[in-house]
C-alpha positions in Angstrom: 32.4 24.5 -18.6 30.2 27.9 -18.3 27.1 27.7 -16.8 26.1 30.0 -19.6 27.3 26.9 -22.2 25.7 24.7 -20.5 22.0 23.1 -21.0 19.6 24.2 -18.6 17.2 21.8 -16.8 13.9 23.7 -14.5 12.8 20.9 -12.3 9.1 22.3 -10.6 8.8 20.8 -7.4 11.5 19.5 -4.3 9.9 16.3 -3.5 11.5 13.0 -3.4 10.8 12.9 -7.4 12.4 16.3 -8.4 15.3 15.7 -5.5 16.3 12.3 -7.3 16.0 13.3 -11.1 18.4 16.3 -9.9 21.1 13.8 -8.2 20.8 11.0 -11.1 21.3 14.0 -13.5 24.3 14.8 -11.9 25.6 11.2 -11.4 25.3 10.4 -15.1 26.1 14.1 -16.5 30.0 12.7 -16.8 30.4 15.5 -19.4 29.4 18.4 -17.6 26.4 19.3 -19.2 23.8 20.5 -17.2 22.9 23.3 -14.8 20.1 22.8 -12.9 17.5 24.3 -11.2 15.0 23.1 -8.5 11.9 25.3 -8.0 9.8 24.5 -4.9 6.7 26.6 -3.8 6.8 26.0 -0.5 9.3 28.6 1.8 10.7 25.0 3.1 11.6 21.5 2.0 9.1 18.9 4.1 7.9 15.4 3.0 4.4 14.5 4.3 3.1 11.3 5.0 6.1 8.4 7.3 7.2 5.4 5.8 7.9 4.5 1.9 8.8 1.0 0.7 12.3 0.5 -1.6 12.3 -2.1 -4.0 14.7 -3.9 -4.8 14.3 -2.7 -8.2 14.0 0.4 -6.9 17.1 -0.2 -4.9 18.8 -1.1 -8.0 18.5 2.3 -9.2 19.5 4.2 -6.5 22.8 2.7 -6.2 23.5 3.5 -10.2 22.6 7.3 -8.5 25.3 6.8 -5.7 23.0 6.5 -3.0 23.8 3.3 -2.2 25.9 3.9 1.5 23.7 7.1 2.1 21.0 5.1 2.9 21.8 1.2 3.8 21.8 2.1 7.4 18.4 4.0 7.3 16.8 0.6 6.2 15.4 -2.2 8.8 18.1 -4.8 6.7 20.5 -5.0 4.7 19.5 -4.7 1.2 19.8 -8.4 -0.2 17.8 -11.3 -2.4 17.0 -13.3 0.2 13.1 -14.5 0.4 11.8 -12.1 3.3 8.0 -11.3 4.3 6.4 -8.6 2.5 3.2 -8.6 4.4 1.9 -11.4 7.0 -1.7 -11.0 5.7 -4.8 -12.0 8.4 -8.3 -12.0 8.6 -8.8 -9.1 11.0 -12.0 -7.9 11.0 -13.6 -10.2 13.6 -12.8 -10.2 17.4 -10.2 -13.3 16.9 -8.5 -12.8 13.5 -6.1 -15.5 11.8 -3.4 -16.4 9.6 -4.1 -16.5 6.2 -0.6 -15.6 4.0 2.7 -14.8 4.3 3.3 -12.3 0.9 6.9 -13.3 0.6 9.1 -11.3 -2.2 12.9 -12.2 -2.7 14.5 -9.1 -1.1 11.1 -8.0 0.9 11.0 -4.4 1.3 13.4 -1.6 2.3 11.4 0.2 4.6 12.3 4.0 5.3 10.5 6.7 7.0 10.4 9.6 4.4 12.5 12.5 6.5 15.3 10.0 6.7 14.5 9.6 2.5 14.4 12.8 1.7 17.5 13.9 4.0 19.7 11.4 2.0 18.9 13.0 -1.5 19.4 16.8 -0.1 22.8 15.2 0.9 23.7 13.9 -2.6 22.1 17.4 -4.5 25.4 18.9 -6.1 24.9 22.1 -4.3 27.9 23.8 -3.5 30.1 23.5 -0.5 28.4 19.4 -0.6 30.7 17.4 0.3 29.1 13.9 -0.2 28.4 13.8 -4.4 30.7 14.8 -7.3 30.1 17.5 -8.8 29.0 17.3 -12.5 26.1 19.4 -12.9 26.0 22.3 -11.6 22.5 23.2 -9.3 20.8 25.8 -7.2 17.7 25.6 -4.9 15.1 28.5 -5.2 12.6 28.1 -2.6 9.0 30.1 -2.4 8.9 29.8 -6.2 5.6 28.9 -7.1 5.2 28.6 -11.4 2.1 30.6 -12.5 2.9 30.4 -16.5 5.3 29.1 -18.9 6.0 30.0 -22.6 8.7 29.4 -25.5 9.4 29.3 -29.0 10.7 26.0 -31.0 14.0 28.4 -31.2 14.2 29.8 -28.2 14.6 29.1 -24.2 11.7 28.4 -22.0 10.4 31.4 -20.0 9.1 30.3 -16.2 6.9 33.0 -14.5 6.6 32.4 -11.2 4.1 34.6 -8.4 5.8 37.5 -6.7 9.0 36.7 -8.1 11.3 37.7 -11.6 11.1 35.5 -14.4 14.1 32.7 -15.2 14.4 31.1 -18.1 15.5 27.5 -19.4 16.3 24.8 -22.0 14.6 21.9 -20.5 11.9 22.0 -18.0 10.7 19.0 -15.4 7.3 18.7 -13.7 7.9 16.8 -10.4 5.5 19.1 -8.6 2.9 15.8 -7.5 -0.5 14.9 -8.1 -1.8 18.8 -7.5 0.5 19.9 -10.4 0.8 23.2 -11.1 3.0 22.5 -14.4 0.2 20.0 -15.7 -2.6 21.8 -16.8 -0.3 24.3 -18.1 1.1 21.4 -20.0 -1.9 20.1 -21.5 -3.7 23.2 -22.6 -0.5 23.2 -25.0 -1.6 20.1 -26.6 -3.0 19.1 -29.8 -6.9 19.0 -28.9 -6.2 20.5 -25.3 -9.9 20.0 -24.7 -9.3 16.0 -24.9 -6.9 16.3 -21.7 -9.4 17.5 -19.3 -10.5 14.5 -17.9 -6.5 14.6 -16.8 -6.0 18.4 -15.4 -7.6 17.6 -11.8 -7.3 14.6 -9.8 -10.3 12.3 -8.9 -11.0 10.6 -5.6 -11.2 6.9 -5.1 -13.8 7.0 -2.5 -11.3 5.7 -0.1 -9.5 7.4 2.8 -6.6 6.6 5.0 -6.1 7.4 9.0 -2.2 7.8 9.3 -0.1 7.2 12.7 3.0 6.8 13.9 3.4 4.1 17.2 6.1 4.4 19.4 7.7 0.9 20.1 7.6 1.7 23.9 3.9 3.2 24.0 2.9 -0.8 22.0 4.8 -2.8 24.8 2.9 -1.2 27.3 -0.6 -1.0 26.1 -0.4 -4.9 24.4 3.0 -7.0 25.2 3.9 -8.8 22.9 2.2 -7.8 20.2 3.0 -9.4 16.6 4.1 -6.4 14.9 6.9 -5.8 17.1 9.0 -8.8 15.9 7.4 -9.2 12.6 8.7 -7.2 9.3 4.9 -5.8 8.2 1.5 -7.1 8.5 -1.7 -6.6 6.8 -5.2 -6.8 8.5 -7.9 -7.4 5.9 -11.8 -6.9 6.3 -14.8 -6.1 4.3 -14.4 -2.7 2.2 -11.7 -1.8 4.6 -7.4 -3.1 5.7 -4.3 -2.3 8.2 -1.1 -2.1 7.1 1.6 -1.8 9.6 5.7 -2.3 9.9 8.8 -1.2 11.4 10.4 2.1 10.7 13.4 4.6 11.5 15.4 1.2 13.1 12.1 -0.2 14.8 11.8 2.7 17.1 8.1 3.8 15.4 5.6 1.6 13.8 3.8 2.9 10.8 0.3 2.7 10.5 -2.2 2.9 7.4 -5.8 2.2 7.9 -7.5 2.3 4.2 -11.4 2.7 4.9 -13.0 2.2 1.2 -16.7 3.4 0.4 -17.6 1.9 -3.4 -20.4 4.3 -3.9 -18.3 7.2 -3.7 -15.6 6.4 -6.2 -14.6 9.0 -8.5 -16.9 11.6 -6.7 -15.3 15.0 -5.6 -13.8 14.6 -2.4 -15.0 18.3 -0.1 -12.4 19.7 1.8 -9.3 19.7 2.6 -7.2 16.1 1.6 -5.3 15.9 5.0 -7.3 16.4 8.0 -6.3 16.1 11.8 -9.0 13.3 13.5 -9.6 12.1 16.8 -8.7 9.1 18.3 -12.1 8.1 18.6 -13.2 8.6 14.8 -10.0 6.5 14.1 -11.3 3.4 16.3 -15.0 3.6 15.3 -13.7 2.9 11.9 -12.3 -0.8 13.1 -14.9 -1.3 15.7 -15.4 -5.1 16.3 -12.0 -5.5 14.6 -9.0 -8.0 15.6 -7.5 -6.8 19.7 -4.0 -6.3 17.7 -5.5 -3.6 15.4 -7.1 -1.8 17.8 -4.3 -1.8 20.3 -2.2 -0.4 17.9 -5.4 2.5 17.0 -5.5 3.2 20.8 -1.3 3.9 20.6 -2.0 6.2 17.5 -2.0 10.1 19.2 -2.1 12.3 16.3 -3.7 10.2 13.6 -4.4 12.1 10.5 -6.9 11.2 7.5 -6.3 11.5 4.0 -8.7 11.7 1.0 -6.8 9.1 -1.5 -6.9 10.8 -4.6 -5.3 9.4 -8.4 -4.8 10.7 -11.8 -6.7 9.0 -14.6 -4.2 7.0 -17.4 -3.0 10.5 -18.9 -1.2 8.8 -22.1 1.4 11.7 -23.3 4.2 12.8 -20.7 6.1 14.7 -22.3 5.7 16.7 -25.4 9.1 19.3 -26.8 11.0 20.8 -24.0 8.6 19.4 -21.5 8.0 16.9 -19.4 6.0 15.4 -16.9 7.3 12.8 -14.0 6.2 11.2 -10.7 2.6 12.0 -9.3 2.4 14.7 -11.5 2.3 12.3 -14.3 0.6 9.1 -13.1 -0.4 9.7 -9.6 -2.0 6.5 -8.3 -3.3 4.7 -5.3 -1.0 3.8 -2.4 -2.0 -0.1 -2.7 1.0 -1.5 -3.9 3.4 1.0 -2.4 4.8 1.6 -5.8 4.0 5.9 -7.0 7.4 6.8 -5.6 9.4 3.8 -7.2 7.5 4.5 -10.4 8.5 8.2 -9.8 12.3 7.4 -9.3 12.4 5.0 -12.2 10.8 8.1 -15.1 13.8 10.0 -13.4 16.1 7.0 -13.9 14.9 7.1 -18.1 15.0 10.6 -18.8 18.4 11.3 -16.7 19.7 8.5 -19.0 18.4 9.6 -22.3 19.5 13.5 -21.7 23.2 11.9 -20.8 23.3 9.6 -23.1 26.6 9.8 -25.5 24.2 10.2 -28.3 22.5 13.2 -26.9 24.4 16.3 -28.7 25.3 19.6 -26.5 23.0 21.6 -28.5 19.2 20.5 -28.3 17.9 20.8 -31.7 14.2 21.0 -32.1 14.0 17.6 -33.9 16.2 15.5 -31.6 14.7 17.1 -28.6 10.7 15.8 -29.7 12.4 12.6 -30.8 13.8 12.2 -27.1 10.5 12.8 -25.7 8.6 10.2 -28.0 11.1 7.8 -26.7 10.5 9.0 -23.2 6.7 8.3 -23.6 7.0 5.6 -25.6 9.0 3.6 -22.2 7.4 5.7 -19.8 3.8 5.7 -20.3 2.7 2.1 -20.6 4.6 1.1 -17.6 3.0 4.2 -15.5 -0.4 3.0 -16.5 0.3 -0.6 -15.9 1.0 -0.3 -12.7 -1.8 1.7 -11.8 -4.1 -0.2 -12.7 -2.5 -3.0 -11.1 -2.5 -1.0 -7.5 -6.4 -0.7 -8.2 -7.0 -4.3 -8.3 -5.1 -4.7 -5.4 -6.8 -2.2 -3.6 -9.9 -4.7 -4.1 -7.9 -7.8 -3.0 -7.0 -6.0 0.3 -10.7 -4.9 0.9 -12.0 -8.0 0.1 -14.0 -6.0 -2.7 -12.5 -8.4 -6.0 -15.9 -10.1 -7.8 -14.2 -13.7 -5.2 -15.2 -12.2 -2.4 -18.6 -10.7 -4.1 -21.8 -11.4 -1.1 -20.0 -11.2 1.4 -20.7 -9.0 4.5 -18.0 -7.3 7.1 -17.0 -9.6 9.5 -18.3 -13.1 7.6 -16.9 -16.3 7.3 -14.7 -16.2 4.5 -13.8 -19.6 2.8 -9.9 -20.0 3.4 -9.5 -21.1 -0.1 -10.4 -17.7 -1.0 -8.5 -16.0 1.6 -5.5 -17.4 0.3 -6.3 -17.0 -3.4 -6.8 -13.2 -2.7 -3.6 -12.8 -1.1 -1.6 -14.9 -3.6 -3.4 -13.1 -6.3 -1.6 -10.1 -4.4 1.7 -11.8 -4.0 1.9 -11.9 -7.5 1.0 -8.4 -8.4 4.3 -7.3 -6.4 6.2 -9.6 -9.2 7.5 -6.3 -10.7 9.5 -5.3 -7.6 12.2 -8.0 -8.4 12.6 -6.8 -12.1 15.0 -5.3 -13.4 14.7 -1.7 -14.7 18.1 -1.5 -16.8 15.9 -3.1 -19.2 13.8 -0.3 -19.5 16.9 2.0 -19.7 18.8 -0.1 -22.7 15.6 -0.3 -24.4 15.2 3.4 -24.2 18.7 4.2 -25.5 18.3 1.4 -28.2 14.9 3.5 -29.4 16.9 6.8 -28.9 19.8 6.0 -30.8 17.7 4.1 -33.4 16.4 7.5 -34.5 18.8 9.8 -33.5 21.1 10.3 -36.2 17.9 11.4 -38.4 16.9 13.5 -35.3 20.2 15.5 -35.6 20.4 16.0 -39.1 
């Protein structure tokens, strides 16, 4: 089918979720109906951050996108559903820390460096000359394209306006441009009673910062021979108002370190300054003075620590309207305590690609039909994202020993083991979603689409 006759899909944002949606749409587009344009504001494609968790639920989705052979060599173990440790939980805010509980899940966590993940996705974009994937949809990537406005009528195409670039058009517009989304406030401004959505326009600071860094295995072995993490899939050291997680990435050659510090007095306040800054090792170390030597040794090996202000979005109750769809962090940015942000965004991509390529979806998308499709997307994705965002907040309080069961305890206090184990087991239950089946959401979405689709096409 010529490009002129295809449904033109514009994706704003070339991060993990935007790229995944393009791959999903191409994989499911057996009728060759779509032409994809990806618009990225930056002059090059790059991923910030280090480690990312791929859970069994997410892995089953990625396999449906044809990514299995490319991604599997990047993981620290072959994907399976064997019971595995996700994190070994230890009490860490004292000189001699101790084991609390092993959080175990079927399949554990597949851990991968973000750069490796992005490179794998780029191999599967249906770009001209790409050998790793079949070409169902046409695709092009446009760098240095910062969206500043869009407009459309019910009957005509969507016009996209970019800073310093010519305008373009599309039939469907996807916002996958992250927590600082330029598209989200434009989308909210076009909803009925837009003032109702004022609190969803900008991110909210959680009162939490994360110190991050990568440690080479070689350096850690020199500083602390026999460190526990050298032979462990993942550790979590908990303490009052802060906790640290660490796990191997890049085939075990590096240890990803994320150290959380929470100030409850600053919840939902405004963070002033850049979200990410380089900090000294001394500042990082000061936050964990008096902690277990295993934590302090790891911090001493972080040569270039960074500090991140952890932001999230209030729980938006609509992700799609008409021909404009939000997904990933642009719709539901959440805190990192469950390692679920990327997974929930990939689920967004999975459901929307399934709806757009469903056999009942016509080549010519009427206003009535696309409104129905948007309604189905909202019905499936909004409750799921809100539930996960709330669960990750609750999990953070448990990891920080700030949940109600720990009220009255101060940093370094002896906390009864039964309370520590109770908290760790609750965290374990909060990860039970990782082995559920996302295909059930797809089936439900397709059922809803078919149920109202015939009327929508009339």
